[in-house]
C-alpha atoms as one frame of an Amber mdcrd trajectory, in Angstrom:
protein
  11.605   3.923 -23.309   8.614   4.527 -25.552   4.944   4.397 -24.650   4.593
   1.194 -26.672   7.411  -0.471 -24.754   5.945   0.309 -21.313   2.336  -0.460
 -22.168   1.079  -3.525 -20.304  -1.792  -5.888 -20.588  -4.459  -5.110 -18.013
  -4.079  -7.548 -15.090  -6.946  -9.944 -14.465  -9.415  -8.981 -11.714  -8.500
  -9.767  -8.113 -11.022 -10.514  -5.384 -10.415  -9.133  -1.903 -13.306 -10.104
   0.339 -16.479  -8.884  -1.368 -14.596  -6.533  -3.693 -13.611  -7.591  -7.183
 -10.949  -5.164  -8.375 -11.309  -4.778 -12.133  -8.173  -3.018 -13.244  -8.032
  -0.668 -16.188 -11.420   0.826 -15.303 -10.518   3.121 -12.400  -7.974   3.391
  -9.586  -8.975   1.892  -6.231  -8.555   3.841  -3.000  -7.019   2.181   0.055
  -7.656   4.074   3.283  -5.006   3.955   6.008  -5.937   2.926   9.562  -2.893
   3.126  11.848  -3.489   1.405  15.189  -0.098   2.481  16.529   1.137   4.963
  19.126   3.943   6.276  16.900   2.657   6.722  13.363   4.495   9.483  11.477
   1.272  10.758   9.925  -1.316  10.912  12.685   0.672  10.847  15.934  -1.131
   7.811  17.301  -4.522   9.522  17.469  -6.244   6.280  16.397  -4.327   3.999
  18.789  -7.475   3.642  20.902  -9.614   0.812  19.506 -12.886   2.726  19.419
 -11.261   5.704  17.721  -9.643   3.403  15.189 -12.979   1.744  14.414 -14.721
   5.111  14.068 -11.929   6.316  11.798 -12.140   3.199   9.625 -15.894   3.585
   9.211 -15.456   7.281   8.417 -13.041   6.327   5.633 -15.661   3.936   4.299
 -18.174   6.790   4.250 -15.632   8.867   2.331 -15.425   6.171  -0.333 -12.555
   3.870   0.599 -12.524   0.690  -1.486 -10.152  -1.063   0.926  -9.071  -0.400
   4.519  -5.414  -1.052   5.349  -5.114  -1.749   9.084  -1.664  -1.828  10.671
  -0.449  -2.280  14.232   3.274  -1.636  13.792   4.774   1.609  12.561   7.110
   1.354   9.582   8.292   4.961   9.724  12.085   5.460   9.473  13.744   4.579
  12.783  10.713   2.759  14.154  11.150  -0.098  16.621   9.636  -3.511  15.979
   6.824  -4.762  18.206   6.006  -8.325  19.164   3.422 -10.347  17.277   1.358
 -10.543  20.459   1.234  -6.757  20.818   0.455  -6.312  17.150  -2.393  -8.834
  17.309  -3.792  -7.143  20.396  -3.868  -3.851  18.508  -5.364  -4.918  15.176
  -7.628  -7.914  15.753 -10.222  -6.116  17.954 -10.384  -3.316  15.369 -10.875
  -5.733  12.478 -13.494  -7.737  14.374 -15.438  -4.560  15.093 -15.148  -3.040
  11.611 -16.337  -6.154   9.762 -19.579  -6.036  11.754 -20.454  -2.704  10.156
 -19.093  -2.798   6.602 -18.339  -5.170   3.760 -15.418  -3.047   2.549 -12.462
  -5.453   2.548  -9.708  -5.084   5.109  -6.034  -5.450   4.305  -3.711  -6.341
   7.178  -0.477  -4.357   7.025   2.064  -6.651   8.673   5.311  -8.529   8.104
   4.485 -11.297  10.578   2.758 -14.547   9.622   1.213 -14.923  13.072  -0.380
 -11.485  12.843  -1.587 -12.074   9.299  -3.166 -15.385  10.273  -4.981 -13.836
  13.250  -6.154 -10.875  11.159  -7.433 -13.108   8.373  -9.307 -15.213  10.923
 -10.836 -11.995  12.297 -12.152 -11.016   8.872  -9.327  -9.429   6.865  -9.223
 -10.382   3.194  -5.821  -9.201   2.008  -2.211  -9.001   3.229   0.112  -6.012
   2.745   3.673  -7.133   3.546   6.229  -4.331   3.289   9.009  -6.918   3.630
   7.890  -8.743   0.462   7.934 -12.108   2.315  11.503 -11.583   3.553  11.070
 -11.059   7.302   8.971 -14.106   8.179   9.468 -17.388   6.283   5.972 -18.532
   7.261   4.152 -15.550   5.748   3.934 -17.032   2.266   2.337 -20.195   3.593
  -0.299 -18.222   5.487  -1.215 -16.163   2.425  -1.254 -19.215   0.163  -3.510
 -21.145   2.537  -5.960 -18.256   2.726  -5.806 -17.631  -1.053  -6.004 -13.850
  -0.520  -4.300 -11.014  -2.414  -0.764 -10.127  -1.352   1.009  -6.792  -1.709
   4.805  -7.066  -1.963   6.834  -3.879  -1.570  10.358  -2.783  -2.381  12.360
  -1.703   0.660  16.039  -1.148   1.313  16.925  -2.823   4.626  14.470  -2.649
   7.531  12.336   0.272   8.785  14.650   1.072  11.691  17.701   1.580   9.458
  16.328   1.993   5.928  17.133   5.722   5.764  20.565   5.401   7.407  23.785
   6.052   5.536  24.184   6.840   1.845  21.220   5.708  -0.244  22.604   4.824
  -3.643  21.090   2.990  -6.605  22.865   2.353  -9.908  19.561   2.082 -11.790
  16.661   2.746  -9.428  13.723   1.534 -11.510  15.574  -1.540 -12.762  16.594
  -2.481  -9.226  13.029  -2.014  -7.940  11.645  -4.147 -10.773  14.208  -6.897
 -10.185  13.493  -6.866  -6.453   9.751  -7.203  -7.078  10.312 -10.020  -9.594
  12.283 -11.862  -6.920   9.422 -11.267  -4.466   6.975 -12.737  -6.960   9.181
 -15.811  -7.252   9.209 -16.169  -3.455   5.431 -15.979  -3.536   5.266 -18.642
  -6.238   7.477 -20.971  -4.207   5.119 -20.528  -1.252   2.142 -21.508  -3.392
   0.779 -18.019  -4.085  -0.451 -17.488  -7.618   0.980 -14.589  -9.618  -2.610
 -13.534 -10.227  -2.961 -12.712  -6.514   0.144 -10.499  -6.256   0.118  -6.684
  -6.233   3.410  -4.763  -6.386   4.424  -1.582  -4.562   7.623   0.372  -5.403
   7.950   1.491  -1.783   7.826   5.280  -1.821   9.885   6.491   1.153  11.232
   3.075   2.104  14.999   3.269   1.744  14.789   6.087  -0.780  16.310   9.548
  -0.904  13.822  12.331  -1.746  14.862  12.429  -5.397  14.329   8.656  -5.664
  10.671   9.109  -4.738  10.323  11.718  -7.477  11.919   9.354  -9.999   9.559
   6.531  -9.044   6.495   8.716  -9.549   7.826  10.107 -12.823   8.806   6.698
 -14.209   6.163   4.503 -12.586   4.967   3.235 -15.965   8.227   1.302 -16.291
   6.905  -1.161 -13.704   4.289  -2.221 -16.252   6.855  -4.818 -17.327   5.970
  -6.787 -14.183   2.444  -7.363 -15.465   0.908  -6.907 -12.031  -1.371  -4.285
 -10.467   0.629  -1.432  -8.947  -0.038   0.087  -5.519   1.434   3.467  -4.627
   1.532   4.976  -1.148   3.041   8.463  -0.981   0.471  10.070   1.310   1.916
  12.824   3.550   5.451  11.436   3.279   8.592  13.342   4.168   9.729  14.096
   0.630   6.502  16.055   0.089   7.439  18.182   3.080  10.947  18.631   1.705
   9.522  19.884  -1.601   6.823  22.110  -0.093   8.195  23.038   3.323   4.954
  21.857   4.921   4.532  19.817   8.107   2.925  16.392   7.937  -0.611  17.602
   8.660  -0.362  20.254   5.921   0.631  18.030   3.000  -2.777  17.392   1.443
  -2.057  19.385  -1.713   1.404  17.902  -2.080  -0.110  14.459  -1.639  -2.692
  15.318  -4.292   0.106  15.945  -6.787   1.619  12.530  -6.042  -1.772  10.838
  -6.442  -2.341  12.475  -9.824   1.157  11.546 -10.990   0.754   7.955  -9.784
  -2.583   7.503 -11.549  -1.235   8.952 -14.796   1.755   6.612 -14.417  -0.478
   3.560 -14.183  -1.125   3.004 -10.476  -4.097   0.740  -9.859  -4.400   1.223
  -6.090  -3.649   4.434  -4.189  -2.967   4.172  -0.447  -3.950   7.420   1.318
  -4.963   9.023   4.587  -7.411  11.536   3.078  -9.826   9.283   1.211 -12.463
  11.742   0.030 -10.135  14.393  -1.387  -7.611  11.954  -2.822 -10.406   9.871
  -4.306 -11.522  12.942  -6.218  -7.973  13.609  -7.397  -7.562  10.010  -8.536
 -10.891   9.978 -10.362 -10.167  13.156 -12.327  -6.569  12.152 -13.074  -7.797
   8.812 -14.395 -10.499  10.470 -16.523  -7.883  12.772 -18.058  -5.373   9.979
 -18.642  -7.963   7.644 -20.173  -9.853  10.462 -21.944 -12.995   8.760 -20.679
 -15.823   9.905 -18.444 -16.750   7.467 -15.662 -19.951   5.483 -16.149 -23.083
   7.202 -14.877
């Protein structure tokens, strides 16, 4: 596939809360706030509400454009939690954070009830790793709120997504077709294409080499015509390449951020906002051969 064939038109701007994301000018940084006791990346250290709020505000100080708040782990083998428990985890954090910052909050959930409560608390975006498949009411909630929606490719469900042989006949084609189907589900629910962001799902039902292929061939998803979000921060395949434990994968993550930006990612979801923001900014300047505005 040639550069001409994968080149896309720049998607129209998307508003999330007070932020207007103008794509094709720079990548946006989404900071991760896990309000869970079993996150793979931070061991539940921000499960306490006050710690989670402090962490979120620290990410804002580091330069996060968006905060992605989640109350249910989606690591391989993770167990589902009830909507009530998830709401109890995330809503107090969102309510507290919005009192101190205008940085928009994305709610990372697959449940319509949780999304609705989070949006009422002040969230301005929904990140659904199930791509509207787990809860038939999710599309209606997003459509009614008229907020941006991230749809992600995943094989199976988090508990079993890494079980058994992981085989794709044509990985990038299958991811693109899956995301097109997700966009159609969104349309049927009343969500405009212009509000949809796509995520290839690094680490979700993928063997290590699949994650490498996605990052190397990310530009092929330009055919979808939508902004692309990539979240590879600290993930297991980085450890398998480098031999480093999860808390020592900052440099490996940096390589994935640079590759994603060069491949056309518009939003980068990371734990380490300051350092990865720098990586993204320089990678984008190199790729675009343009210095950022002063």
